[in-house]
mmJSON file of the N, C-alpha and C atoms, coordinates in Angstrom:
{"data_MODEL":{"atom_site":{
"group_PDB":["ATOM","ATOM","ATOM","ATOM","ATOM","ATOM","ATOM","ATOM","ATOM","ATOM","ATOM","ATOM","ATOM","ATOM","ATOM","ATOM","ATOM","ATOM","ATOM","ATOM","ATOM","ATOM","ATOM","ATOM","ATOM","ATOM","ATOM","ATOM","ATOM","ATOM","ATOM","ATOM","ATOM","ATOM","ATOM","ATOM","ATOM","ATOM","ATOM","ATOM","ATOM","ATOM","ATOM","ATOM","ATOM","ATOM","ATOM","ATOM","ATOM","ATOM","ATOM","ATOM","ATOM","ATOM","ATOM","ATOM","ATOM","ATOM","ATOM","ATOM","ATOM","ATOM","ATOM","ATOM","ATOM","ATOM","ATOM","ATOM","ATOM","ATOM","ATOM","ATOM","ATOM","ATOM","ATOM","ATOM","ATOM","ATOM","ATOM","ATOM","ATOM","ATOM","ATOM","ATOM","ATOM","ATOM","ATOM","ATOM","ATOM","ATOM","ATOM","ATOM","ATOM","ATOM","ATOM","ATOM","ATOM","ATOM","ATOM","ATOM","ATOM","ATOM","ATOM","ATOM","ATOM","ATOM","ATOM","ATOM","ATOM","ATOM","ATOM","ATOM","ATOM","ATOM","ATOM","ATOM","ATOM","ATOM","ATOM","ATOM","ATOM","ATOM","ATOM","ATOM","ATOM","ATOM","ATOM","ATOM","ATOM","ATOM","ATOM","ATOM","ATOM","ATOM","ATOM","ATOM","ATOM","ATOM","ATOM","ATOM","ATOM","ATOM","ATOM","ATOM","ATOM","ATOM","ATOM","ATOM","ATOM","ATOM","ATOM","ATOM","ATOM","ATOM","ATOM","ATOM","ATOM","ATOM","ATOM","ATOM","ATOM","ATOM","ATOM","ATOM","ATOM","ATOM","ATOM","ATOM","ATOM","ATOM","ATOM","ATOM","ATOM","ATOM","ATOM","ATOM","ATOM","ATOM","ATOM","ATOM","ATOM","ATOM","ATOM","ATOM","ATOM","ATOM","ATOM","ATOM","ATOM","ATOM","ATOM","ATOM","ATOM","ATOM","ATOM","ATOM","ATOM","ATOM","ATOM","ATOM","ATOM","ATOM","ATOM","ATOM","ATOM","ATOM","ATOM","ATOM","ATOM","ATOM","ATOM","ATOM","ATOM","ATOM","ATOM","ATOM","ATOM","ATOM","ATOM","ATOM","ATOM","ATOM"],
"id":[1,2,3,4,5,6,7,8,9,10,11,12,13,14,15,16,17,18,19,20,21,22,23,24,25,26,27,28,29,30,31,32,33,34,35,36,37,38,39,40,41,42,43,44,45,46,47,48,49,50,51,52,53,54,55,56,57,58,59,60,61,62,63,64,65,66,67,68,69,70,71,72,73,74,75,76,77,78,79,80,81,82,83,84,85,86,87,88,89,90,91,92,93,94,95,96,97,98,99,100,101,102,103,104,105,106,107,108,109,110,111,112,113,114,115,116,117,118,119,120,121,122,123,124,125,126,127,128,129,130,131,132,133,134,135,136,137,138,139,140,141,142,143,144,145,146,147,148,149,150,151,152,153,154,155,156,157,158,159,160,161,162,163,164,165,166,167,168,169,170,171,172,173,174,175,176,177,178,179,180,181,182,183,184,185,186,187,188,189,190,191,192,193,194,195,196,197,198,199,200,201,202,203,204,205,206,207,208,209,210,211,212,213,214,215,216,217,218,219,220,221,222],
"type_symbol":["N","C","C","N","C","C","N","C","C","N","C","C","N","C","C","N","C","C","N","C","C","N","C","C","N","C","C","N","C","C","N","C","C","N","C","C","N","C","C","N","C","C","N","C","C","N","C","C","N","C","C","N","C","C","N","C","C","N","C","C","N","C","C","N","C","C","N","C","C","N","C","C","N","C","C","N","C","C","N","C","C","N","C","C","N","C","C","N","C","C","N","C","C","N","C","C","N","C","C","N","C","C","N","C","C","N","C","C","N","C","C","N","C","C","N","C","C","N","C","C","N","C","C","N","C","C","N","C","C","N","C","C","N","C","C","N","C","C","N","C","C","N","C","C","N","C","C","N","C","C","N","C","C","N","C","C","N","C","C","N","C","C","N","C","C","N","C","C","N","C","C","N","C","C","N","C","C","N","C","C","N","C","C","N","C","C","N","C","C","N","C","C","N","C","C","N","C","C","N","C","C","N","C","C","N","C","C","N","C","C","N","C","C","N","C","C","N","C","C","N","C","C"],
"label_atom_id":["N","CA","C","N","CA","C","N","CA","C","N","CA","C","N","CA","C","N","CA","C","N","CA","C","N","CA","C","N","CA","C","N","CA","C","N","CA","C","N","CA","C","N","CA","C","N","CA","C","N","CA","C","N","CA","C","N","CA","C","N","CA","C","N","CA","C","N","CA","C","N","CA","C","N","CA","C","N","CA","C","N","CA","C","N","CA","C","N","CA","C","N","CA","C","N","CA","C","N","CA","C","N","CA","C","N","CA","C","N","CA","C","N","CA","C","N","CA","C","N","CA","C","N","CA","C","N","CA","C","N","CA","C","N","CA","C","N","CA","C","N","CA","C","N","CA","C","N","CA","C","N","CA","C","N","CA","C","N","CA","C","N","CA","C","N","CA","C","N","CA","C","N","CA","C","N","CA","C","N","CA","C","N","CA","C","N","CA","C","N","CA","C","N","CA","C","N","CA","C","N","CA","C","N","CA","C","N","CA","C","N","CA","C","N","CA","C","N","CA","C","N","CA","C","N","CA","C","N","CA","C","N","CA","C","N","CA","C","N","CA","C","N","CA","C","N","CA","C","N","CA","C","N","CA","C","N","CA","C"],
"label_alt_id":[null,null,null,null,null,null,null,null,null,null,null,null,null,null,null,null,null,null,null,null,null,null,null,null,null,null,null,null,null,null,null,null,null,null,null,null,null,null,null,null,null,null,null,null,null,null,null,null,null,null,null,null,null,null,null,null,null,null,null,null,null,null,null,null,null,null,null,null,null,null,null,null,null,null,null,null,null,null,null,null,null,null,null,null,null,null,null,null,null,null,null,null,null,null,null,null,null,null,null,null,null,null,null,null,null,null,null,null,null,null,null,null,null,null,null,null,null,null,null,null,null,null,null,null,null,null,null,null,null,null,null,null,null,null,null,null,null,null,null,null,null,null,null,null,null,null,null,null,null,null,null,null,null,null,null,null,null,null,null,null,null,null,null,null,null,null,null,null,null,null,null,null,null,null,null,null,null,null,null,null,null,null,null,null,null,null,null,null,null,null,null,null,null,null,null,null,null,null,null,null,null,null,null,null,null,null,null,null,null,null,null,null,null,null,null,null,null,null,null,null,null,null],
"label_comp_id":["MET","MET","MET","THR","THR","THR","THR","THR","THR","VAL","VAL","VAL","GLN","GLN","GLN","LEU","LEU","LEU","ILE","ILE","ILE","GLU","GLU","GLU","ASP","ASP","ASP","GLN","GLN","GLN","ILE","ILE","ILE","LYS","LYS","LYS","HIS","HIS","HIS","LEU","LEU","LEU","ASP","ASP","ASP","ASN","ASN","ASN","GLN","GLN","GLN","SER","SER","SER","PHE","PHE","PHE","ALA","ALA","ALA","ALA","ALA","ALA","LEU","LEU","LEU","ARG","ARG","ARG","SER","SER","SER","TRP","TRP","TRP","PHE","PHE","PHE","ILE","ILE","ILE","GLU","GLU","GLU","TYR","TYR","TYR","GLU","GLU","GLU","HIS","HIS","HIS","ALA","ALA","ALA","ARG","ARG","ARG","TRP","TRP","TRP","ASP","ASP","ASP","GLN","GLN","GLN","GLN","GLN","GLN","ILE","ILE","ILE","VAL","VAL","VAL","THR","THR","THR","ASP","ASP","ASP","SER","SER","SER","ALA","ALA","ALA","ALA","ALA","ALA","GLY","GLY","GLY","LYS","LYS","LYS","LEU","LEU","LEU","ASP","ASP","ASP","SER","SER","SER","LEU","LEU","LEU","VAL","VAL","VAL","ASP","ASP","ASP","GLU","GLU","GLU","ALA","ALA","ALA","LEU","LEU","LEU","ALA","ALA","ALA","GLU","GLU","GLU","HIS","HIS","HIS","ARG","ARG","ARG","ALA","ALA","ALA","GLY","GLY","GLY","LYS","LYS","LYS","THR","THR","THR","LYS","LYS","LYS","LEU","LEU","LEU","LEU","LEU","LEU","PHE","PHE","PHE","GLY","GLY","GLY","SER","SER","SER","VAL","VAL","VAL","LEU","LEU","LEU","GLU","GLU","GLU","ASN","ASN","ASN","ARG","ARG","ARG"],
"label_asym_id":["A","A","A","A","A","A","A","A","A","A","A","A","A","A","A","A","A","A","A","A","A","A","A","A","A","A","A","A","A","A","A","A","A","A","A","A","A","A","A","A","A","A","A","A","A","A","A","A","A","A","A","A","A","A","A","A","A","A","A","A","A","A","A","A","A","A","A","A","A","A","A","A","A","A","A","A","A","A","A","A","A","A","A","A","A","A","A","A","A","A","A","A","A","A","A","A","A","A","A","A","A","A","A","A","A","A","A","A","A","A","A","A","A","A","A","A","A","A","A","A","A","A","A","A","A","A","A","A","A","A","A","A","A","A","A","A","A","A","A","A","A","A","A","A","A","A","A","A","A","A","A","A","A","A","A","A","A","A","A","A","A","A","A","A","A","A","A","A","A","A","A","A","A","A","A","A","A","A","A","A","A","A","A","A","A","A","A","A","A","A","A","A","A","A","A","A","A","A","A","A","A","A","A","A","A","A","A","A","A","A","A","A","A","A","A","A","A","A","A","A","A","A"],
"label_entity_id":["1","1","1","1","1","1","1","1","1","1","1","1","1","1","1","1","1","1","1","1","1","1","1","1","1","1","1","1","1","1","1","1","1","1","1","1","1","1","1","1","1","1","1","1","1","1","1","1","1","1","1","1","1","1","1","1","1","1","1","1","1","1","1","1","1","1","1","1","1","1","1","1","1","1","1","1","1","1","1","1","1","1","1","1","1","1","1","1","1","1","1","1","1","1","1","1","1","1","1","1","1","1","1","1","1","1","1","1","1","1","1","1","1","1","1","1","1","1","1","1","1","1","1","1","1","1","1","1","1","1","1","1","1","1","1","1","1","1","1","1","1","1","1","1","1","1","1","1","1","1","1","1","1","1","1","1","1","1","1","1","1","1","1","1","1","1","1","1","1","1","1","1","1","1","1","1","1","1","1","1","1","1","1","1","1","1","1","1","1","1","1","1","1","1","1","1","1","1","1","1","1","1","1","1","1","1","1","1","1","1","1","1","1","1","1","1","1","1","1","1","1","1"],
"label_seq_id":[1,1,1,2,2,2,3,3,3,4,4,4,5,5,5,6,6,6,7,7,7,8,8,8,9,9,9,10,10,10,11,11,11,12,12,12,13,13,13,14,14,14,15,15,15,16,16,16,17,17,17,18,18,18,19,19,19,20,20,20,21,21,21,22,22,22,23,23,23,24,24,24,25,25,25,26,26,26,27,27,27,28,28,28,29,29,29,30,30,30,31,31,31,32,32,32,33,33,33,34,34,34,35,35,35,36,36,36,37,37,37,38,38,38,39,39,39,40,40,40,41,41,41,42,42,42,43,43,43,44,44,44,45,45,45,46,46,46,47,47,47,48,48,48,49,49,49,50,50,50,51,51,51,52,52,52,53,53,53,54,54,54,55,55,55,56,56,56,57,57,57,58,58,58,59,59,59,60,60,60,61,61,61,62,62,62,63,63,63,64,64,64,65,65,65,66,66,66,67,67,67,68,68,68,69,69,69,70,70,70,71,71,71,72,72,72,73,73,73,74,74,74],
"pdbx_PDB_ins_code":[null,null,null,null,null,null,null,null,null,null,null,null,null,null,null,null,null,null,null,null,null,null,null,null,null,null,null,null,null,null,null,null,null,null,null,null,null,null,null,null,null,null,null,null,null,null,null,null,null,null,null,null,null,null,null,null,null,null,null,null,null,null,null,null,null,null,null,null,null,null,null,null,null,null,null,null,null,null,null,null,null,null,null,null,null,null,null,null,null,null,null,null,null,null,null,null,null,null,null,null,null,null,null,null,null,null,null,null,null,null,null,null,null,null,null,null,null,null,null,null,null,null,null,null,null,null,null,null,null,null,null,null,null,null,null,null,null,null,null,null,null,null,null,null,null,null,null,null,null,null,null,null,null,null,null,null,null,null,null,null,null,null,null,null,null,null,null,null,null,null,null,null,null,null,null,null,null,null,null,null,null,null,null,null,null,null,null,null,null,null,null,null,null,null,null,null,null,null,null,null,null,null,null,null,null,null,null,null,null,null,null,null,null,null,null,null,null,null,null,null,null,null],
"Cartn_x":[-30.793,-29.305,-28.41,-27.423,-26.768,-25.771,-25.11,-24.291,-22.934,-22.483,-21.418,-21.903,-22.972,-23.396,-23.471,-23.939,-24.122,-22.585,-21.771,-20.389,-19.791,-20.101,-19.527,-20.028,-21.185,-22.051,-21.297,-21.056,-20.513,-18.859,-18.448,-16.886,-16.92,-17.65,-17.912,-18.02,-18.179,-18.983,-17.59,-16.567,-15.634,-14.744,-14.423,-13.331,-11.934,-10.94,-9.882,-8.73,-9.033,-8.185,-8.768,-10.22,-10.818,-10.5,-10.596,-10.552,-9.005,-8.026,-6.534,-6.725,-7.287,-6.997,-7.662,-8.901,-9.639,-8.473,-8.093,-7.229,-6.132,-5.523,-4.616,-4.706,-5.848,-6.325,-6.865,-7.223,-7.795,-6.619,-5.568,-4.333,-3.844,-3.63,-3.001,-3.964,-5.178,-6.131,-6.267,-6.113,-6.106,-4.743,-3.586,-2.268,-2.427,-2.986,-3.329,-4.116,-5.228,-6.088,-5.319,-4.552,-3.762,-2.812,-1.97,-0.891,-1.813,-2.833,-3.565,-4.073,-4.356,-4.778,-3.563,-2.541,-1.271,-0.852,-1.045,-1.004,-2.055,-3.052,-4.199,-3.96,-3.726,-3.228,-2.497,-1.23,0.028,-0.323,-1.078,-1.392,-2.274,-3.056,-4.02,-3.226,-1.815,-0.988,-1.446,-2.257,-2.472,-1.348,-0.131,1.155,2.078,1.611,2.698,3.425,2.463,2.888,3.833,3.591,4.591,5.866,5.696,7.049,7.937,7.263,7.95,8.474,7.877,8.34,9.705,9.626,10.557,11.689,11.745,12.953,13.431,12.502,12.959,13.823,13.427,14.288,15.455,15.586,16.809,17.765,17.193,18.244,18.676,17.834,18.216,19.144,19.602,20.594,19.995,18.778,18.053,17.762,18.515,18.291,19.475,19.488,20.744,20.565,21.423,21.217,21.191,20.123,19.937,20.975,21.496,22.333,23.812,24.43,25.757,25.778,26.709,26.761,26.122,26.036,25.118,26.035,27.437,28.488,28.451,28.448,28.611,27.44,26.216,25.091,25.11,26.096,26.203,26.977],
"Cartn_y":[9.66,9.701,8.634,8.274,7.064,7.16,6.465,6.513,7.454,6.938,7.911,9.359,9.565,11.05,11.672,11.101,11.364,11.919,11.122,11.25,12.33,12.423,13.403,14.983,14.742,16.07,16.53,15.515,15.955,16.327,15.793,16.199,17.832,18.109,19.312,20.475,20.09,21.108,21.143,20.378,20.522,21.547,22.105,23.277,22.684,23.691,23.245,22.075,22.463,21.703,20.234,20.075,18.687,18.097,18.785,18.272,17.437,18.346,17.767,16.51,16.472,15.354,14.125,14.264,13.232,12.883,13.523,13.252,12.277,12.786,12.274,10.859,10.67,9.535,8.425,9.075,8.369,7.759,8.629,8.192,6.948,6.936,6.043,4.563,4.826,3.802,3.211,3.928,3.488,2.61,3.036,2.326,0.986,0.989,-0.079,-1.363,-0.748,-1.753,-2.281,-1.479,-1.861,-3.233,-2.787,-3.783,-4.842,-4.779,-5.968,-6.932,-6.327,-6.945,-7.576,-6.935,-7.738,-8.951,-8.982,-10.085,-11.295,-10.874,-11.968,-12.425,-11.682,-12.208,-13.025,-12.623,-13.446,-14.786,-14.827,-16.061,-17.08,-16.309,-17.262,-17.432,-17.222,-17.769,-16.461,-15.647,-14.745,-14.168,-13.972,-13.421,-14.174,-15.492,-16.649,-16.373,-16.128,-16.163,-14.818,-13.955,-12.504,-12.989,-13.609,-14.158,-15.168,-15.842,-16.797,-16.23,-15.186,-14.409,-13.558,-13.113,-12.309,-13.081,-14.054,-15.201,-15.777,-16.092,-16.339,-15.521,-14.121,-13.027,-12.889,-12.889,-13.081,-14.15,-15.239,-16.512,-16.267,-15.557,-15.551,-14.44,-13.844,-12.504,-11.258,-11.106,-10.042,-8.803,-9.284,-8.018,-7.449,-6.348,-5.703,-4.799,-4.69,-3.911,-2.537,-1.91,-0.752,0.445,0.089,1.05,0.164,-0.014,-0.823,-2.076,-2.564,-3.894,-4.008,-5.143,-5.194,-4.999,-5.161,-4.887,-3.441,-2.425,-1.227,-0.412,-1.101,-0.581,-1.069,-1.422,-1.965,-0.903],
"Cartn_z":[0.972,0.754,1.392,0.62,0.862,2.079,2.707,3.674,3.212,2.086,1.444,1.316,0.71,0.663,2.011,2.918,4.154,4.892,4.853,5.062,4.392,3.069,2.159,2.782,2.979,3.18,4.774,5.693,6.847,6.696,5.898,5.754,5.097,4.277,3.673,4.72,5.812,6.948,8.048,7.814,8.796,8.863,9.891,9.925,9.41,9.08,8.557,9.329,10.721,11.587,11.748,11.592,11.739,10.443,9.158,8.029,7.921,8.397,8.484,9.226,10.228,11.135,10.566,9.793,9.257,8.029,7.388,6.195,6.725,7.676,8.27,8.596,9.407,9.668,8.812,7.686,6.405,5.786,5.501,4.954,5.675,6.916,7.674,7.626,7.749,7.672,6.333,5.243,3.933,3.75,4.223,4.217,4.953,6.003,6.896,6.225,5.435,4.687,3.647,2.935,1.849,2.279,3.448,3.806,4.293,4.966,5.338,4.01,2.894,1.795,1.072,1.377,0.666,1.534,2.991,3.604,3.501,3.281,2.922,1.5,0.586,-0.716,-0.867,-0.03,-0.093,0.577,1.681,2.558,1.444,0.709,-0.239,-1.513,-1.564,-2.721,-4.161,-3.979,-5.23,-5.439,-5.193,-5.436,-5.816,-5.616,-5.943,-7.296,-8.334,-9.748,-9.928,-9.203,-9.394,-8.535,-7.598,-6.898,-7.656,-8.294,-9.158,-10.521,-11.098,-12.148,-11.952,-10.659,-10.212,-9.95,-9.409,-9.127,-10.247,-11.367,-12.665,-13.319,-13.18,-13.797,-13.174,-11.733,-11.089,-11.483,-11.372,-11.657,-13.187,-14.034,-15.504,-15.544,-14.611,-14.65,-15.066,-14.982,-15.483,-14.544,-13.379,-12.247,-11.727,-11.285,-10.69,-9.521,-8.626,-7.571,-7.522,-7.069,-7.349,-6.623,-5.568,-5.035,-4.518,-5.617,-5.338,-4.846,-4.295,-3.699,-2.513,-1.839,-0.548,0.547,0.086,1.069,1.467,0.171,0.304,0.98,1.186,1.847,3.335,3.984,5.371,5.981],
"occupancy":[1.0,1.0,1.0,1.0,1.0,1.0,1.0,1.0,1.0,1.0,1.0,1.0,1.0,1.0,1.0,1.0,1.0,1.0,1.0,1.0,1.0,1.0,1.0,1.0,1.0,1.0,1.0,1.0,1.0,1.0,1.0,1.0,1.0,1.0,1.0,1.0,1.0,1.0,1.0,1.0,1.0,1.0,1.0,1.0,1.0,1.0,1.0,1.0,1.0,1.0,1.0,1.0,1.0,1.0,1.0,1.0,1.0,1.0,1.0,1.0,1.0,1.0,1.0,1.0,1.0,1.0,1.0,1.0,1.0,1.0,1.0,1.0,1.0,1.0,1.0,1.0,1.0,1.0,1.0,1.0,1.0,1.0,1.0,1.0,1.0,1.0,1.0,1.0,1.0,1.0,1.0,1.0,1.0,1.0,1.0,1.0,1.0,1.0,1.0,1.0,1.0,1.0,1.0,1.0,1.0,1.0,1.0,1.0,1.0,1.0,1.0,1.0,1.0,1.0,1.0,1.0,1.0,1.0,1.0,1.0,1.0,1.0,1.0,1.0,1.0,1.0,1.0,1.0,1.0,1.0,1.0,1.0,1.0,1.0,1.0,1.0,1.0,1.0,1.0,1.0,1.0,1.0,1.0,1.0,1.0,1.0,1.0,1.0,1.0,1.0,1.0,1.0,1.0,1.0,1.0,1.0,1.0,1.0,1.0,1.0,1.0,1.0,1.0,1.0,1.0,1.0,1.0,1.0,1.0,1.0,1.0,1.0,1.0,1.0,1.0,1.0,1.0,1.0,1.0,1.0,1.0,1.0,1.0,1.0,1.0,1.0,1.0,1.0,1.0,1.0,1.0,1.0,1.0,1.0,1.0,1.0,1.0,1.0,1.0,1.0,1.0,1.0,1.0,1.0,1.0,1.0,1.0,1.0,1.0,1.0,1.0,1.0,1.0,1.0,1.0,1.0,1.0,1.0,1.0,1.0,1.0,1.0],
"B_iso_or_equiv":[0.0,0.0,0.0,0.0,0.0,0.0,0.0,0.0,0.0,0.0,0.0,0.0,0.0,0.0,0.0,0.0,0.0,0.0,0.0,0.0,0.0,0.0,0.0,0.0,0.0,0.0,0.0,0.0,0.0,0.0,0.0,0.0,0.0,0.0,0.0,0.0,0.0,0.0,0.0,0.0,0.0,0.0,0.0,0.0,0.0,0.0,0.0,0.0,0.0,0.0,0.0,0.0,0.0,0.0,0.0,0.0,0.0,0.0,0.0,0.0,0.0,0.0,0.0,0.0,0.0,0.0,0.0,0.0,0.0,0.0,0.0,0.0,0.0,0.0,0.0,0.0,0.0,0.0,0.0,0.0,0.0,0.0,0.0,0.0,0.0,0.0,0.0,0.0,0.0,0.0,0.0,0.0,0.0,0.0,0.0,0.0,0.0,0.0,0.0,0.0,0.0,0.0,0.0,0.0,0.0,0.0,0.0,0.0,0.0,0.0,0.0,0.0,0.0,0.0,0.0,0.0,0.0,0.0,0.0,0.0,0.0,0.0,0.0,0.0,0.0,0.0,0.0,0.0,0.0,0.0,0.0,0.0,0.0,0.0,0.0,0.0,0.0,0.0,0.0,0.0,0.0,0.0,0.0,0.0,0.0,0.0,0.0,0.0,0.0,0.0,0.0,0.0,0.0,0.0,0.0,0.0,0.0,0.0,0.0,0.0,0.0,0.0,0.0,0.0,0.0,0.0,0.0,0.0,0.0,0.0,0.0,0.0,0.0,0.0,0.0,0.0,0.0,0.0,0.0,0.0,0.0,0.0,0.0,0.0,0.0,0.0,0.0,0.0,0.0,0.0,0.0,0.0,0.0,0.0,0.0,0.0,0.0,0.0,0.0,0.0,0.0,0.0,0.0,0.0,0.0,0.0,0.0,0.0,0.0,0.0,0.0,0.0,0.0,0.0,0.0,0.0,0.0,0.0,0.0,0.0,0.0,0.0],
"pdbx_formal_charge":[null,null,null,null,null,null,null,null,null,null,null,null,null,null,null,null,null,null,null,null,null,null,null,null,null,null,null,null,null,null,null,null,null,null,null,null,null,null,null,null,null,null,null,null,null,null,null,null,null,null,null,null,null,null,null,null,null,null,null,null,null,null,null,null,null,null,null,null,null,null,null,null,null,null,null,null,null,null,null,null,null,null,null,null,null,null,null,null,null,null,null,null,null,null,null,null,null,null,null,null,null,null,null,null,null,null,null,null,null,null,null,null,null,null,null,null,null,null,null,null,null,null,null,null,null,null,null,null,null,null,null,null,null,null,null,null,null,null,null,null,null,null,null,null,null,null,null,null,null,null,null,null,null,null,null,null,null,null,null,null,null,null,null,null,null,null,null,null,null,null,null,null,null,null,null,null,null,null,null,null,null,null,null,null,null,null,null,null,null,null,null,null,null,null,null,null,null,null,null,null,null,null,null,null,null,null,null,null,null,null,null,null,null,null,null,null,null,null,null,null,null,null],
"auth_seq_id":[1,1,1,2,2,2,3,3,3,4,4,4,5,5,5,6,6,6,7,7,7,8,8,8,9,9,9,10,10,10,11,11,11,12,12,12,13,13,13,14,14,14,15,15,15,16,16,16,17,17,17,18,18,18,19,19,19,20,20,20,21,21,21,22,22,22,23,23,23,24,24,24,25,25,25,26,26,26,27,27,27,28,28,28,29,29,29,30,30,30,31,31,31,32,32,32,33,33,33,34,34,34,35,35,35,36,36,36,37,37,37,38,38,38,39,39,39,40,40,40,41,41,41,42,42,42,43,43,43,44,44,44,45,45,45,46,46,46,47,47,47,48,48,48,49,49,49,50,50,50,51,51,51,52,52,52,53,53,53,54,54,54,55,55,55,56,56,56,57,57,57,58,58,58,59,59,59,60,60,60,61,61,61,62,62,62,63,63,63,64,64,64,65,65,65,66,66,66,67,67,67,68,68,68,69,69,69,70,70,70,71,71,71,72,72,72,73,73,73,74,74,74],
"auth_comp_id":["MET","MET","MET","THR","THR","THR","THR","THR","THR","VAL","VAL","VAL","GLN","GLN","GLN","LEU","LEU","LEU","ILE","ILE","ILE","GLU","GLU","GLU","ASP","ASP","ASP","GLN","GLN","GLN","ILE","ILE","ILE","LYS","LYS","LYS","HIS","HIS","HIS","LEU","LEU","LEU","ASP","ASP","ASP","ASN","ASN","ASN","GLN","GLN","GLN","SER","SER","SER","PHE","PHE","PHE","ALA","ALA","ALA","ALA","ALA","ALA","LEU","LEU","LEU","ARG","ARG","ARG","SER","SER","SER","TRP","TRP","TRP","PHE","PHE","PHE","ILE","ILE","ILE","GLU","GLU","GLU","TYR","TYR","TYR","GLU","GLU","GLU","HIS","HIS","HIS","ALA","ALA","ALA","ARG","ARG","ARG","TRP","TRP","TRP","ASP","ASP","ASP","GLN","GLN","GLN","GLN","GLN","GLN","ILE","ILE","ILE","VAL","VAL","VAL","THR","THR","THR","ASP","ASP","ASP","SER","SER","SER","ALA","ALA","ALA","ALA","ALA","ALA","GLY","GLY","GLY","LYS","LYS","LYS","LEU","LEU","LEU","ASP","ASP","ASP","SER","SER","SER","LEU","LEU","LEU","VAL","VAL","VAL","ASP","ASP","ASP","GLU","GLU","GLU","ALA","ALA","ALA","LEU","LEU","LEU","ALA","ALA","ALA","GLU","GLU","GLU","HIS","HIS","HIS","ARG","ARG","ARG","ALA","ALA","ALA","GLY","GLY","GLY","LYS","LYS","LYS","THR","THR","THR","LYS","LYS","LYS","LEU","LEU","LEU","LEU","LEU","LEU","PHE","PHE","PHE","GLY","GLY","GLY","SER","SER","SER","VAL","VAL","VAL","LEU","LEU","LEU","GLU","GLU","GLU","ASN","ASN","ASN","ARG","ARG","ARG"],
"auth_asym_id":["A","A","A","A","A","A","A","A","A","A","A","A","A","A","A","A","A","A","A","A","A","A","A","A","A","A","A","A","A","A","A","A","A","A","A","A","A","A","A","A","A","A","A","A","A","A","A","A","A","A","A","A","A","A","A","A","A","A","A","A","A","A","A","A","A","A","A","A","A","A","A","A","A","A","A","A","A","A","A","A","A","A","A","A","A","A","A","A","A","A","A","A","A","A","A","A","A","A","A","A","A","A","A","A","A","A","A","A","A","A","A","A","A","A","A","A","A","A","A","A","A","A","A","A","A","A","A","A","A","A","A","A","A","A","A","A","A","A","A","A","A","A","A","A","A","A","A","A","A","A","A","A","A","A","A","A","A","A","A","A","A","A","A","A","A","A","A","A","A","A","A","A","A","A","A","A","A","A","A","A","A","A","A","A","A","A","A","A","A","A","A","A","A","A","A","A","A","A","A","A","A","A","A","A","A","A","A","A","A","A","A","A","A","A","A","A","A","A","A","A","A","A"],
"auth_atom_id":["N","CA","C","N","CA","C","N","CA","C","N","CA","C","N","CA","C","N","CA","C","N","CA","C","N","CA","C","N","CA","C","N","CA","C","N","CA","C","N","CA","C","N","CA","C","N","CA","C","N","CA","C","N","CA","C","N","CA","C","N","CA","C","N","CA","C","N","CA","C","N","CA","C","N","CA","C","N","CA","C","N","CA","C","N","CA","C","N","CA","C","N","CA","C","N","CA","C","N","CA","C","N","CA","C","N","CA","C","N","CA","C","N","CA","C","N","CA","C","N","CA","C","N","CA","C","N","CA","C","N","CA","C","N","CA","C","N","CA","C","N","CA","C","N","CA","C","N","CA","C","N","CA","C","N","CA","C","N","CA","C","N","CA","C","N","CA","C","N","CA","C","N","CA","C","N","CA","C","N","CA","C","N","CA","C","N","CA","C","N","CA","C","N","CA","C","N","CA","C","N","CA","C","N","CA","C","N","CA","C","N","CA","C","N","CA","C","N","CA","C","N","CA","C","N","CA","C","N","CA","C","N","CA","C","N","CA","C","N","CA","C","N","CA","C","N","CA","C","N","CA","C","N","CA","C","N","CA","C"],
"pdbx_PDB_model_num":[1,1,1,1,1,1,1,1,1,1,1,1,1,1,1,1,1,1,1,1,1,1,1,1,1,1,1,1,1,1,1,1,1,1,1,1,1,1,1,1,1,1,1,1,1,1,1,1,1,1,1,1,1,1,1,1,1,1,1,1,1,1,1,1,1,1,1,1,1,1,1,1,1,1,1,1,1,1,1,1,1,1,1,1,1,1,1,1,1,1,1,1,1,1,1,1,1,1,1,1,1,1,1,1,1,1,1,1,1,1,1,1,1,1,1,1,1,1,1,1,1,1,1,1,1,1,1,1,1,1,1,1,1,1,1,1,1,1,1,1,1,1,1,1,1,1,1,1,1,1,1,1,1,1,1,1,1,1,1,1,1,1,1,1,1,1,1,1,1,1,1,1,1,1,1,1,1,1,1,1,1,1,1,1,1,1,1,1,1,1,1,1,1,1,1,1,1,1,1,1,1,1,1,1,1,1,1,1,1,1,1,1,1,1,1,1,1,1,1,1,1,1]
}}}
């Protein structure tokens, strides 16, 4: 049995309260891993092409404010 299969088996035996706690923890953990991956990818320059594309579209006037003007949001 693999490690994942063992974990799955243990999860199947959790009571509802324990399962809810695990789910909450896992969601937060997953978000933290995603955030760290974005930081890592950004530092490595992997997102540069996306930033360049977005800035080029903005400079070309292809963007708009989503919620009125900047001053209205203050």
